[in-house]
C-alpha positions as CSV (number, residue, x, y, z in Angstrom):
1,X,-8.7,-22.8,18.0
2,X,-10.2,-21.8,14.6
3,X,-8.1,-21.2,11.5
4,X,-8.9,-17.5,11.7
5,X,-7.9,-17.3,15.3
6,X,-4.6,-19.0,14.6
7,X,-3.8,-16.7,11.7
8,X,-4.5,-13.6,13.8
9,X,-2.5,-14.9,16.7
10,X,0.4,-15.3,14.3
11,X,-0.1,-11.7,13.0
12,X,0.1,-10.4,16.6
13,X,3.4,-12.1,17.0
14,X,4.7,-10.5,13.7
15,X,3.7,-7.0,14.8
16,X,4.9,-7.5,18.4
17,X,1.6,-6.6,19.9
18,X,-1.1,-8.6,21.7
19,X,-4.6,-7.2,21.7
20,X,-6.5,-7.0,24.9
21,X,-9.7,-6.9,22.9
22,X,-9.3,-9.2,20.0
23,X,-12.7,-8.3,18.5
24,X,-11.0,-5.1,17.3
25,X,-8.5,-7.1,15.3
26,X,-11.2,-9.3,13.9
27,X,-13.1,-6.2,12.8
28,X,-10.0,-4.7,11.2
29,X,-9.7,-7.9,9.2
30,X,-13.4,-8.3,8.2
31,X,-13.9,-6.8,4.8
32,X,-17.1,-5.5,3.3
33,X,-17.1,-8.4,0.8
34,X,-17.5,-10.9,3.6
35,X,-20.3,-8.9,5.2
36,X,-22.2,-8.7,1.9
37,X,-21.6,-12.3,1.0
38,X,-23.0,-13.5,4.3
39,X,-25.7,-10.8,4.6
40,X,-24.1,-10.3,8.0
41,X,-24.8,-7.5,10.4
42,X,-21.2,-7.6,11.7
43,X,-19.2,-4.5,11.3
44,X,-16.7,-4.4,8.4
45,X,-13.5,-2.5,8.7
46,X,-14.5,0.7,6.8
47,X,-15.0,2.8,10.0
48,X,-11.7,1.7,11.4
49,X,-10.0,2.4,8.0
50,X,-11.3,6.0,8.3
51,X,-9.8,6.4,11.8
52,X,-6.6,4.7,10.9
53,X,-5.9,7.1,8.0
54,X,-6.0,10.0,10.4
55,X,-3.8,8.3,13.1
56,X,-1.3,7.4,10.4
57,X,-1.2,10.9,9.1
58,X,-0.7,12.3,12.6
59,X,2.2,10.0,13.5
60,X,4.0,10.4,10.2
61,X,3.6,14.2,10.3
62,X,4.9,14.3,13.9
63,X,7.9,12.1,13.0
64,X,8.7,14.3,10.0
65,X,8.4,17.5,12.1
66,X,10.9,16.1,14.6
67,X,13.3,14.5,12.2
68,X,14.9,17.6,10.7
69,X,14.3,21.2,11.6
70,X,15.6,22.3,8.2
71,X,12.9,20.4,6.3
72,X,10.7,22.9,4.5
73,X,6.9,22.6,4.7
74,X,7.0,21.6,1.0
75,X,9.5,18.8,1.7
76,X,7.4,17.6,4.6
77,X,4.2,17.6,2.6
78,X,5.9,15.6,-0.2
79,X,7.2,13.0,2.1
80,X,4.0,12.8,4.0
81,X,2.0,12.1,0.8
82,X,4.4,9.3,-0.1
83,X,4.5,7.8,3.4
84,X,0.7,7.7,3.9
85,X,-0.1,6.8,0.3
86,X,-1.8,3.5,-0.7
87,X,1.4,2.0,-2.1
88,X,3.2,2.5,1.2
89,X,0.3,0.9,3.0
90,X,0.3,-2.1,0.7
91,X,4.0,-2.5,1.1
92,X,3.6,-2.6,4.9
93,X,0.6,-5.0,4.6
94,X,2.8,-7.3,2.6
95,X,5.6,-7.0,5.1
96,X,3.4,-8.2,7.9
97,X,1.5,-10.8,5.7
98,X,-1.8,-9.1,6.5
99,X,-3.6,-10.6,3.6
100,X,-3.4,-14.0,5.2
101,X,-5.7,-12.7,8.0
102,X,-8.3,-10.9,5.9
103,X,-11.8,-12.3,5.6
104,X,-13.5,-11.3,2.3
105,X,-16.2,-14.0,2.2
106,X,-14.3,-16.1,-0.2
107,X,-13.9,-13.3,-2.7
108,X,-10.5,-12.3,-4.1
109,X,-8.5,-9.8,-2.0
110,X,-6.9,-7.0,-4.1
111,X,-4.1,-4.6,-3.3
112,X,-6.4,-1.8,-2.4
113,X,-8.2,-3.9,0.2
114,X,-4.9,-4.8,1.8
115,X,-4.0,-1.1,2.0
116,X,-7.3,-0.3,3.5
117,X,-7.0,-3.1,6.1
118,X,-3.6,-1.8,7.1
119,X,-5.2,1.5,8.0
120,X,-7.9,-0.4,9.9
121,X,-5.3,-2.3,11.8
122,X,-3.6,1.0,12.8
123,X,-7.0,2.2,14.2
124,X,-7.5,-1.1,16.0
125,X,-4.1,-0.7,17.7
126,X,-5.1,2.9,18.6
127,X,-8.4,1.8,20.0
128,X,-6.9,-1.1,22.0
129,X,-3.6,0.4,23.2
130,X,-3.9,4.1,22.6
131,X,-1.8,6.4,20.5
132,X,1.5,4.9,21.7
133,X,0.6,1.4,20.5
134,X,-0.2,2.8,17.0
135,X,2.9,5.0,17.0
136,X,5.2,2.0,17.9
137,X,3.7,0.0,15.0
138,X,4.0,2.8,12.5
139,X,7.5,3.8,13.4
140,X,8.7,0.2,13.4
141,X,7.2,-1.0,10.1
142,X,7.5,2.3,8.3
143,X,11.2,2.5,9.0
144,X,12.4,1.5,5.5
145,X,9.8,3.9,4.0
146,X,11.1,6.8,6.1
147,X,14.7,5.9,5.1
148,X,13.7,5.9,1.4
149,X,11.9,9.2,1.7
150,X,14.9,10.8,3.5
151,X,17.3,9.7,0.7
152,X,15.1,10.9,-2.1
153,X,13.5,8.6,-4.6
154,X,15.9,6.9,-7.1
155,X,15.4,7.6,-10.8
156,X,12.1,6.2,-11.7
157,X,11.3,3.5,-14.2
158,X,9.3,5.8,-16.5
159,X,12.2,8.1,-17.0
160,X,14.6,5.3,-17.6
161,X,12.3,3.7,-20.2
162,X,11.8,7.0,-22.0
163,X,15.6,7.5,-22.2
164,X,16.1,4.0,-23.5
165,X,13.3,4.3,-26.1
166,X,14.5,7.7,-27.3
167,X,18.1,6.5,-27.6
168,X,16.9,3.5,-29.7
169,X,14.8,5.4,-32.4
170,X,13.4,8.5,-30.9
171,X,10.0,7.0,-30.1
172,X,8.2,7.7,-26.8
173,X,6.5,5.0,-24.7
174,X,2.8,4.9,-25.1
175,X,0.7,4.1,-22.0
176,X,-2.8,2.6,-22.4
177,X,-5.1,2.5,-19.3
178,X,-7.7,-0.1,-18.8
179,X,-10.9,0.4,-16.8
180,X,-10.1,0.5,-13.1
181,X,-11.2,-2.4,-10.9
182,X,-12.4,-2.5,-7.3
183,X,-14.6,-0.1,-5.3
184,X,-14.9,3.6,-6.4
185,X,-13.2,4.9,-3.3
186,X,-10.2,2.6,-3.7
187,X,-9.7,1.6,-7.4
188,X,-7.0,-0.6,-8.7
189,X,-5.4,0.8,-11.9
190,X,-4.1,-1.4,-14.8
191,X,-2.0,-0.1,-17.6
192,X,0.0,-1.4,-20.6
193,X,3.1,0.3,-22.0
194,X,4.2,0.0,-25.7
195,X,7.5,1.0,-27.1
196,X,8.2,0.6,-30.8
197,X,10.7,-2.1,-31.4
198,X,10.9,-3.0,-27.7
199,X,7.6,-4.7,-27.1
200,X,5.1,-4.1,-24.3
201,X,4.4,-4.9,-20.7
202,X,1.6,-4.3,-18.2
203,X,1.4,-3.0,-14.6
204,X,-1.1,-2.8,-11.7
205,X,-1.1,-0.2,-9.0
206,X,-3.2,1.7,-6.4
207,X,-2.7,4.9,-8.4
208,X,-2.2,5.7,-12.1
209,X,1.4,6.7,-11.4
210,X,2.2,3.5,-9.6
211,X,0.7,1.4,-12.4
212,X,2.8,3.3,-15.0
213,X,5.9,2.8,-12.9
214,X,5.2,-0.9,-12.6
215,X,4.6,-1.3,-16.3
216,X,7.7,0.6,-17.2
217,X,9.8,-1.4,-14.8
218,X,8.4,-4.7,-16.2
219,X,9.3,-3.6,-19.7
220,X,12.8,-2.6,-18.7
221,X,13.3,-6.0,-17.0
222,X,11.9,-7.8,-20.1
223,X,14.3,-5.8,-22.3
224,X,17.3,-6.7,-20.1
225,X,16.4,-10.4,-20.1
226,X,16.1,-10.3,-23.9
227,X,19.4,-8.4,-24.2
228,X,17.7,-5.4,-25.8
């Protein structure tokens, strides 16, 4: 048994699903970087990613619609955007250790590629076992995300950092963005935040907002450690 086969067999145990056609799983885990590195004619996971995005949206929208008849269209839309966003996909990919199974031809695997591969995995489940297989996976591994969405987001790190900086000397945090990395359709954003008298910290995210939150949270933790 090859190393890749062992890793993907372990993934199937983690997600509680055994593929009838394991070539679908292999395709979901085969990134464009691997295909280009080997000048391979094999399919990468981009077509599955396209399909998985739509399947995820359908299942999440269906679950939100059924969860609470008092939810307004605006509330459902806001929760949907959060639940199908790249940060939620990356969180789920981390939970199932999907990066261990991805083949990128020896190139580094970034957060955006993990998020894309999670969508591709959903499509592979849909192709192999139908909508019910994809639905079971999503409703199981998105459970903590649905709970978080239903409870409302806690106060965000950017707001807390702004309050702390204004209480200190009235200064506002300054965010400086660096050039995004990764493919154009799925960039990885990098940002640094500076606060007068409190120092600086950096953050990385799959959106500008996520990168800002990560940087603000890092600076808040740094301040706490230093007793600021």
